[in-house]
N, C-alpha and C positions, 0 to 999 in steps of 0.2 A: 961258621954259621953266618947267615945273612943278617945285616943290621935290621932292627925292628921296623924301621920306616920302609925299607925295601920289601920286607916280608909282608907287611900290611898292604903295600901297593900291589904286590903279586896276588895276594888273596882277593883284593877288590877287582882286579882284572879278571881273575878266574871266575868270580861270582857274576860279573857282568857278561862274560861269554856264555855261561850256563843259562842266565836269565834270557838273554836275547836269542839263544838257540831254541829254548823252550817256546818262546813267543812265536818264532818263525815256524817251527814244526806245528804248533797249535793252529796257526792261521792256515797252513797248507791242509791240515786235517779238516778244518771247518769248510774250506773251499770244496774239498772232495765230498764231504757229507752233503753239501748243498747241491752238488752236481749229480749225486746218485740217490736222491730222495726216492724216486719211483722204483729204482732198482732194489733198494733195501726194503721198501714196502712189499715188493713181490716176494723177496726172500722170507720175510715174516709171514706172509700168507702161505707160502709153500710149507713152512715149518708147522704152522697150525694144522694144515691138511694132513701132514705126515703124523703128527701127534694126536690127531683126532680131537682138536679143539674147535667146537662149532663157531661159525662166524655170525650166525643170526642172533639178534637181540630181541628181548621182550616177546619171546615165543609164548602164545596164549593157548596152545593146544594142550591135550592131556598128557603128552609125553614129548620129550625133546630128544628124539632118536637120531643118532648120528652113526652111519655105517662107515667105518674107516677103510675104504677100498684103496686109498692112496698107500697106506702102510702095507697092505697085502701085496699090491702091485710092485712097490719098490723092493720089498724083501724077496719077492719071487724073482725079480730081475737080478738082484744082488747074488742070489744063490746060483743062478745060471752063469753069470759072468765069473764068479769066483771058481766055479767048477771048470770053466774054460781056461782060466789063467793057471790053475794049479792041477790041471788034468795030467800034465806031464811031470815026471819026477825032477826034471831039470828046469829051473826057472829061467836060466839064461844059457846061451850057447855061443861060444866064441870060436871063430874060424880064422886061421892065419891066411895071409896072402900068398906066402910061398910055402913050399914043402918043408923047408927048414924051420918054419914057425910053429910046427905042431906042438912041441914041448912048451914054448912060450904061451901059446893060446890056452893050453890045458892049465898052466899055472895061473893065468889071468882069470880063467873061468872059475877055478877053485877059490881064488882069492875073492872074487865077487860073490860067490855063494856064501863064503864065510862072513863077509860084510853084511849080506842080506840077513843072515841068521842073527848077527850082533845087533842090528837095528830093529829087530822084530818085524821083518818085512811082511809077513803073511797077515798079521793082525792089522797093520797099517794099510795094507791094500784093501782089506775088507772095509775099513772105515772110509777110505777114499771112494771106493765104488758106491757105498751107501750115500755119501754126501753128494756125489756126482748125480745119482738118480733123484735125490730130493731137490736139488737146486739147479741141476743142468751143468754145473761146472764145479771145479775145486781147485785150490791153490796149495802148492807144497813148495818147500824150500829144502835144499840139501846143505847141511852144515857139518862141522867136524865136532865130534864129542871127545873131549879130552879132559881127564881128571887125574889128579894126584892125591894120594892119601898117606898119612903118616902110619907106617906099619911097625909095630913093636915085635921084635924077634929075640928069641933066646939063642945066643951063640956061645961057643966055648969061652969067649972073653967076657961074657955077661949079657945082660939085657941091653939091646941097642934099638934105637928108633931111627928109621930111615924113611925117606919119601919113595913111594913106588907108584908107577903109572898103573892105574886100575882100569882106565878107559882111554882108548886111542883108536877111533874108527869113525867112518862117516855115519851120519844120521839123517833120517828123512823125517821132516816135521810138517804135518798138514795144518793149515791155518784156517780159522774160522773166517768166512767171507766178510763178516761184519767187522773183523779186526784188521783188515787190510785197506789202506787208502792208496790209490795210484793217481798219477798225474792225469787229470781228466782231458779227454779229447785226443789222446794218443793211444791207439789200439796196440801198438807194438811196444812191449816192455823195454826193448833195447833203445827206443827213442824217447823214453820217459826220463824227465829230469830228476824224479824222486819217487820213491816208494816208502810208505810208512807202515810199520807193523805195530799194532797196539798189543801189549802184553800185560796180563793181569798177574801181579806179583804178590806173593805173601811176604810177611816180614822175615820169615826164616829164609826165604829165597834171597832176599836182599842182603841179609847178614852173611849168608854163605858166599855170595859174590864179593862182599867186602873182605872176608877172611882170605879169599883166593886172589885178592888184589885187583879184581875187575872193577869194583867201585871203590872210590876213595872214601875215607872216613868223613871228609868234609861234605861230600855229596849225601852220604847216608844221614849225617846229622841234620840236614835241611829237610828231610822227609817228615811230613806231619803224619803221625799215627793216630788212628781213631782212639778216643778215650774210652774207658770202660763204660761210662754212662751212655755214649753213643751206641756201643755194641749192645747194651741191654735194651735200649729204646728200639733199635733195629730188630732185635730178636722178638720183642714183644709185638711190634707192629706186624712183622711177618706171620707170627703165629696167630695173630688176631684174624688174618684173612685166610687161614688154613694152609700156610706154607711152612714146611719143616725148615728151620733155620740152618740145621746141619747140612742140608742138601740144596 
């Protein structure tokens, strides 16, 4: 075991690195927000048009009629594009360069189709097309989904508990445009010095990452949770303006 003084010094250095890293990322996020104010305002306006939220205020007529043609147009285009994408039974076709690659190309094609099914490809494509039609663009990232679980089994030797891999496949994750900050002034992502993705996390999500060793116990201990009074106040304020707190 390390002496108490060395252990305390190591902890202080770790805390300082985490604090400075958070400050650095926060400053980059603020710079990106300042550089994209007009862009984010347009996204908000497009969202209101799609959801049918009128932009006019203090309307003095007898009725405040709003015909949501944007929603109808977007969904009509989504239906046509999805039909074009999934009109064929095979979503992907792999062709080898040489005649001897026929078996390999078939194996790769079958593997890709299997991965598509595992990641819920069809439902995600529909979401991507809908987002693209609403905002003009969309952002996605490919990550690897890996998960282990403790499996209890009854064997001739008795009840045993072993770890078993339950998920091990690529995954496609579409990101909200307002949750992504990129290096401003550089249109090519390969030339950007940094990209920040904001993620909204629940407490259960954080504790699950802690159990799996992705977050350290020291990091989780520093997270400030909302008190019960804050939650009650937030619920009351939202319900007072007609918003369902659960949604």
